[in-house]
SENU-465788 format. One line per field, with one value per residue (C-alpha): residue number from 1; residue in three letters; y, x, z. Coordinates in pm, 1 decimal, padded with zeros to 6 digits. Each point is the difference from the previous one (the first is absolute). Layout:
nr [NUM_...] .
rest [ALA_...] .
yy [Y_...] .
xx [X_...] .
zz [Z_...] .
//
This chain:
nr [1_2_3_4_5_6_7_8_9_10_11_12_13_14_15_16_17_18_19_20_21_22_23_24_25_26_27_28_29_30_31_32_33_34_35_36_37_38_39_40_41_42_43_44_45_46_47_48_49_50_51_52_53_54_55_56_57_58_59_60_61_62_63_64_65_66_67_68_69_70_71_72_73_74_75_76_77_78_79_80_81_82_83_84_85_86_87_88_89_90_91_92_93_94_95_96_97_98_99_100_101_102_103_104_105_106_107_108_109_110_111_112_113_114_115_116_117_118_119_120_121_122_123_124_125_126_127_128_129_130_131_132_133_134_135_136_137_138_139_140_141_142_143_144_145_146_147_148_149_150_151_152_153_154_155_156_157_158_159_160_161_162_163_164_165_166_167_168_169_170_171_172_173_174_175_176_177_178_179_180_181_182_183_184_185_186_187_188_189_190_191_192_193_194_195_196_197_198_199_200_201_202_203_204_205_206_207_208_209_210_211_212_213_214_215_216_217_218_219_220_221_222_223_224_225_226_227_228_229_230_231_232_233_234_235_236_237_238_239_240_241_242_243_244_245_246_247_248_249_250_251_252_253_254_255_256_257_258_259_260_261_262_263] .
rest [MET_VAL_PRO_SER_PRO_VAL_ASN_VAL_LEU_VAL_ALA_VAL_LYS_ARG_VAL_PRO_ASP_SER_SER_SER_GLU_VAL_LEU_LEU_THR_ALA_ASP_GLU_GLN_ALA_VAL_ASP_GLY_SER_LYS_ALA_GLY_PHE_THR_THR_SER_PRO_HIS_GLU_GLU_CYS_ALA_VAL_GLU_ILE_ALA_THR_GLN_VAL_VAL_ALA_ALA_GLY_GLU_GLY_GLY_GLY_GLU_ALA_THR_VAL_VAL_THR_LEU_GLY_ASP_LYS_ASP_ALA_ALA_GLU_GLN_LEU_ARG_ASN_ALA_LEU_ALA_VAL_GLY_CYS_THR_GLN_ALA_THR_HIS_VAL_VAL_ALA_ASP_ALA_HIS_THR_LEU_GLY_PRO_ILE_ASP_ILE_ALA_ARG_GLU_LEU_ALA_ALA_VAL_VAL_ARG_ASP_HIS_GLU_ALA_ALA_GLY_ARG_THR_HIS_ASP_LEU_VAL_LEU_LEU_GLY_SER_ASP_ALA_SER_ASP_THR_GLY_ASP_PHE_GLN_VAL_GLY_ILE_ARG_LEU_ALA_TYR_GLU_LEU_GLY_ARG_PRO_VAL_VAL_ASN_GLY_ALA_THR_THR_VAL_THR_ILE_GLU_ASP_GLY_VAL_ALA_VAL_ALA_VAL_GLY_LYS_GLY_PRO_GLU_GLY_GLN_GLU_THR_TYR_ARG_VAL_PRO_LEU_PRO_ALA_VAL_VAL_THR_ILE_ARG_GLU_GLY_GLY_VAL_GLU_PRO_ARG_TYR_PRO_SER_VAL_LYS_GLY_ARG_MET_ALA_ALA_LYS_LYS_VAL_GLN_ILE_GLU_GLU_ARG_GLU_PRO_ALA_ALA_GLU_HIS_ARG_GLY_PRO_GLN_ARG_VAL_LYS_LEU_LEU_LEU_PRO_PRO_PRO_THR_PRO_SER_SER_VAL_GLN_ILE_LEU_GLY_GLU_GLY_ALA_ALA_ALA_ALA_PRO_ALA_VAL_VAL_ASP_LEU_PHE_GLU_GLN_LEU_GLY_VAL_LEU_SER_ARG] .
yy [-03771.4_-00113.2_-00145.8_00213.9_-00141.6_-00154.3_-00044.8_-00314.1_-00104.8_-00372.8_-00149.9_-00347.4_-00205.0_-00263.7_-00307.5_-00364.3_-00237.3_-00181.0_-00276.5_-00215.7_-00079.2_00310.3_00054.1_00276.3_00187.5_-00088.5_00294.8_-00098.2_00353.5_-00074.5_-00272.5_-00137.6_00017.0_-00099.4_-00347.3_00059.2_00310.2_00326.8_00139.5_00261.7_-00061.2_-00112.3_00291.1_00244.0_-00162.9_00073.5_00356.9_00051.0_-00127.8_00232.8_00293.3_-00054.8_-00044.0_00323.9_00194.5_-00153.8_00092.7_00363.4_00050.9_00106.9_00240.7_-00205.1_-00233.4_-00300.7_00020.8_-00302.7_00042.7_-00241.4_00004.2_-00256.7_-00084.4_00025.8_-00333.4_00140.7_00178.3_-00331.8_00047.8_00355.4_-00123.7_-00261.6_00270.5_00217.4_-00294.1_-00023.5_00364.7_00227.5_00281.0_00143.1_-00162.8_00117.4_-00207.1_00089.3_-00194.2_-00146.9_-00328.7_-00100.4_-00219.8_00311.1_00170.4_-00022.8_00097.9_00354.2_00039.9_-00121.2_00228.0_00302.4_-00078.6_-00037.6_00326.1_00171.3_-00129.7_00136.9_00341.1_00029.6_-00094.6_00249.7_00273.0_-00086.4_00026.5_-00372.6_-00054.2_-00343.4_00012.6_-00361.2_-00212.8_-00378.2_-00261.9_-00367.4_-00052.4_-00174.8_-00136.6_-00377.7_-00026.2_00208.4_00042.5_00330.8_00139.1_00348.1_00193.1_00119.8_00143.0_00164.2_00148.3_00149.1_00151.5_00147.7_00156.4_00098.1_-00196.0_-00228.4_-00373.0_-00317.2_-00336.1_-00331.8_00108.9_-00241.4_00254.5_00377.3_00236.8_00378.5_00190.0_00381.4_00040.3_-00270.0_-00338.9_-00279.6_-00293.5_-00334.3_-00284.1_-00288.7_00062.4_-00231.2_00019.6_00008.3_00260.8_00348.0_00317.3_00311.7_00337.6_00230.8_00329.6_00026.7_00015.1_-00329.8_-00316.0_-00348.6_-00338.8_-00290.3_-00366.8_-00250.9_-00148.1_00294.2_00025.1_-00232.0_00130.3_00012.1_-00206.4_00213.0_-00038.8_-00006.4_00343.7_00129.1_-00134.6_00159.4_00336.5_-00025.7_-00030.9_00344.8_00182.6_00205.2_-00094.9_00285.0_-00105.6_00180.6_-00039.2_-00044.3_00329.5_-00065.3_-00213.7_-00329.2_-00139.5_-00357.0_-00274.7_-00011.4_-00369.1_-00268.5_-00271.9_-00187.9_-00348.1_-00279.3_-00210.5_-00366.7_-00225.3_-00178.9_-00355.0_-00278.1_-00377.2_-00284.9_-00331.9_-00291.7_-00211.4_-00288.6_-00115.5_-00134.4_-00184.8_-00059.3_00372.5_00000.1_-00066.8_00278.5_00240.2_-00084.9_00056.3_00336.4_00109.8_-00093.3_00209.1_00293.6_-00041.8_-00076.3_-00349.4_-00148.1_-00360.7] .
xx [04159.8_-00359.0_-00151.3_-00272.7_-00354.3_-00106.7_-00353.1_-00047.7_-00287.9_-00011.0_-00232.1_-00151.5_-00240.6_-00259.0_00101.7_-00112.1_00193.7_00237.0_00089.3_-00278.7_-00103.9_00002.9_-00314.7_-00092.4_-00327.1_-00232.9_00124.7_00366.2_00076.2_00076.7_00084.2_-00314.0_00023.0_-00358.6_00106.6_00361.1_-00060.1_00192.6_00317.6_00272.6_00284.9_00324.4_00192.8_-00252.4_00009.6_00373.3_-00068.7_-00231.3_00268.2_00260.9_-00240.9_-00047.6_00375.9_00080.6_-00252.6_00123.7_00359.0_-00104.9_-00027.8_-00365.3_-00212.8_-00026.1_-00281.6_-00055.6_-00315.3_-00131.2_-00203.2_-00188.5_-00221.7_-00276.3_-00354.6_-00140.5_00154.5_00350.4_-00035.5_00112.5_00348.4_00009.9_-00094.6_00275.6_00257.9_-00135.6_00032.1_00376.8_00093.3_-00155.3_-00196.0_-00214.1_-00187.3_-00148.2_-00237.7_-00071.8_-00323.1_-00006.8_-00014.7_00366.9_-00066.7_-00084.5_00331.4_00314.9_00350.2_-00035.6_-00334.3_00144.5_00301.9_-00219.9_-00230.9_00295.5_00146.4_-00333.9_00003.6_00353.5_-00091.9_-00327.1_00165.6_00277.2_-00258.1_-00153.6_00337.7_00087.1_00316.7_00132.9_00379.7_00026.7_-00246.9_00046.2_-00165.4_00051.1_00210.8_-00304.7_-00335.0_-00018.4_-00317.1_00087.1_00379.1_-00004.5_00333.0_-00104.6_-00175.3_00309.1_00164.0_-00322.4_-00068.0_00349.7_-00049.5_-00335.6_00152.5_00333.0_00193.0_00304.9_-00078.9_00184.3_-00142.2_00028.2_00164.5_-00003.1_00084.9_-00037.2_00144.9_00011.7_00325.1_00001.7_-00298.2_00119.7_-00165.5_00257.0_-00152.2_00179.9_-00089.9_00140.9_00136.3_00142.5_00346.3_-00093.5_-00118.8_-00078.9_-00047.3_-00177.0_-00020.0_-00281.3_-00116.0_-00339.9_-00277.5_00037.1_-00179.4_00139.0_-00143.0_00069.7_00079.4_-00034.3_00306.0_00159.0_-00229.6_-00232.0_-00359.5_-00156.7_-00303.9_-00284.8_-00049.8_-00339.2_00074.1_00095.8_-00318.7_-00213.4_00174.0_-00037.9_-00378.4_-00012.7_00181.5_-00224.7_00078.6_-00013.5_-00221.3_00010.8_-00136.0_00226.8_00147.2_-00018.7_-00151.3_00182.7_00155.9_-00020.7_00262.2_00046.8_00096.6_-00120.1_-00027.5_00192.6_00135.2_00066.6_00309.9_-00075.2_00013.6_00327.3_-00033.0_00023.8_00003.7_-00040.4_00184.4_-00146.8_00286.6_-00214.4_-00186.2_00121.2_00330.2_00014.6_00065.0_00316.7_00251.7_-00152.3_00021.8_00368.3_00067.9_-00175.4_00205.1_00316.3_-00107.0_-00063.7_00339.4_-00149.5_00150.8_00313.3_00102.7] .
zz [-00104.0_00050.6_-00322.5_-00153.5_-00001.6_-00329.5_-00132.0_-00206.7_-00227.1_-00073.1_-00260.9_00035.9_-00209.3_00086.4_-00202.2_-00013.1_00223.6_-00235.7_00247.6_-00143.1_-00357.9_-00222.3_-00205.7_-00243.9_-00024.4_-00288.7_-00208.8_00065.9_00114.1_00364.9_00250.5_00165.6_00378.5_00077.1_00119.0_00108.4_00213.3_-00004.1_00148.9_-00057.9_-00244.4_00173.2_-00154.0_00145.7_00343.2_-00001.0_-00119.1_00298.5_00236.8_-00152.6_00025.2_00372.9_00052.0_-00184.0_00206.0_00326.4_-00087.6_-00046.6_00375.7_00010.3_-00198.7_-00318.1_-00097.9_-00223.2_-00210.9_-00189.4_-00318.3_-00222.5_-00308.6_00007.9_00096.6_00353.1_00098.0_-00057.7_00334.7_00150.9_-00144.8_00134.7_00348.6_-00016.1_-00078.7_00281.0_00238.0_-00058.1_00033.1_-00261.6_00161.8_-00283.5_-00289.3_-00329.4_-00212.5_-00361.2_-00045.0_-00350.7_-00186.7_-00017.4_-00304.7_-00205.4_00082.1_-00204.8_00119.8_-00134.8_00182.1_00330.2_-00032.5_-00069.4_00292.3_00236.7_-00129.6_00065.0_00359.1_00051.6_-00144.9_00191.8_00326.9_-00070.1_-00061.6_00336.3_00174.3_00006.4_-00202.0_-00093.1_-00016.8_-00111.4_-00196.3_00017.1_-00220.7_-00070.6_-00310.2_-00148.7_00110.5_00030.8_-00208.6_-00308.8_00015.6_-00187.4_00133.1_-00119.5_00274.5_00186.1_-00312.5_-00118.5_00343.2_00021.8_-00345.3_00103.6_00311.2_-00156.1_00263.0_-00019.1_00018.3_00095.4_-00105.3_00180.6_00325.6_00293.2_00271.8_00029.9_00259.9_00020.1_00051.5_00010.1_-00230.5_-00238.8_-00058.0_-00002.2_-00190.3_-00012.3_-00233.5_-00200.2_-00348.3_-00266.2_00154.7_00368.4_00246.1_-00131.5_00204.9_-00124.7_00171.7_-00114.4_00152.7_00162.3_-00098.8_-00186.2_-00111.5_00070.1_-00097.1_00233.0_-00054.3_00280.9_00167.4_00179.5_00303.3_00188.4_00007.0_00344.1_00087.9_00138.3_00375.1_00169.0_00144.9_-00344.7_-00158.0_00268.2_-00046.9_-00380.0_00032.1_00161.6_-00281.0_-00227.3_-00361.2_-00249.7_-00289.9_-00333.5_-00349.4_-00302.0_-00115.2_-00375.3_-00274.0_-00041.7_-00315.5_00125.7_00010.6_-00380.4_00020.2_-00239.7_00264.3_00266.0_-00065.0_00246.2_-00066.6_-00070.4_00306.3_00066.4_-00135.9_00254.0_-00016.4_00247.3_-00015.9_00193.2_00134.7_00116.8_00307.3_00331.9_00034.1_-00376.1_-00050.9_00218.0_-00282.8_-00210.3_00295.2_00049.4_-00371.5_00015.2_00304.5_-00186.8_-00299.1_00230.2_00165.9_00339.1_00010.8_-00149.7_-00031.8] .
//
């Protein structure tokens, strides 16, 4: 039997690149990416890859749509997702720092409903299990509640079998498999798939896609957080063993302590 086509909506977020030093904004409400640059969360990169795989497995007819909430610059993350296989993009233009998890969930739900009213259904909605800048871990659950859909959290792979989403992830006692009927919501953790790197051809094609821009659908409650805290830096110390040949005995002693040498 030929697999039925599946339409997937995958949400991404423009976040500061955490590979360098992490700094907070002056109000301690967000991670400052002005010096580090911006990227897409690793969990969401995997969600994009799964979205394209699910659509490809549906034997034609389905589509992968990427959506984001953020300022104008967040279109970069949409273009990156388009370059690796998504075919449609929706941009809710808003200041992401003013949005809390409940706001994001409601905006995503509004996108799903409006698309459905226009004849574009989303059988499966994928999100990262959390964003790398705020780590809220709430949006997927809240979105599923808003839409009245079943939800699986922290899956590493997702496949579709006869109208059922099969989500596999790691639990406290090993691998766990959940089967939920479509339409459904699944949050993704990295580790199950390898995200593709955009090719030159993919980037060129992504530039030609018309991104749907829309205003927020409702008033926002805001993040409702007190502030973010950075953990203290890991303490480090330096021991000077000596200079030149005079330091050789101390180096040998150190290697013995480390188990590299034995007498």
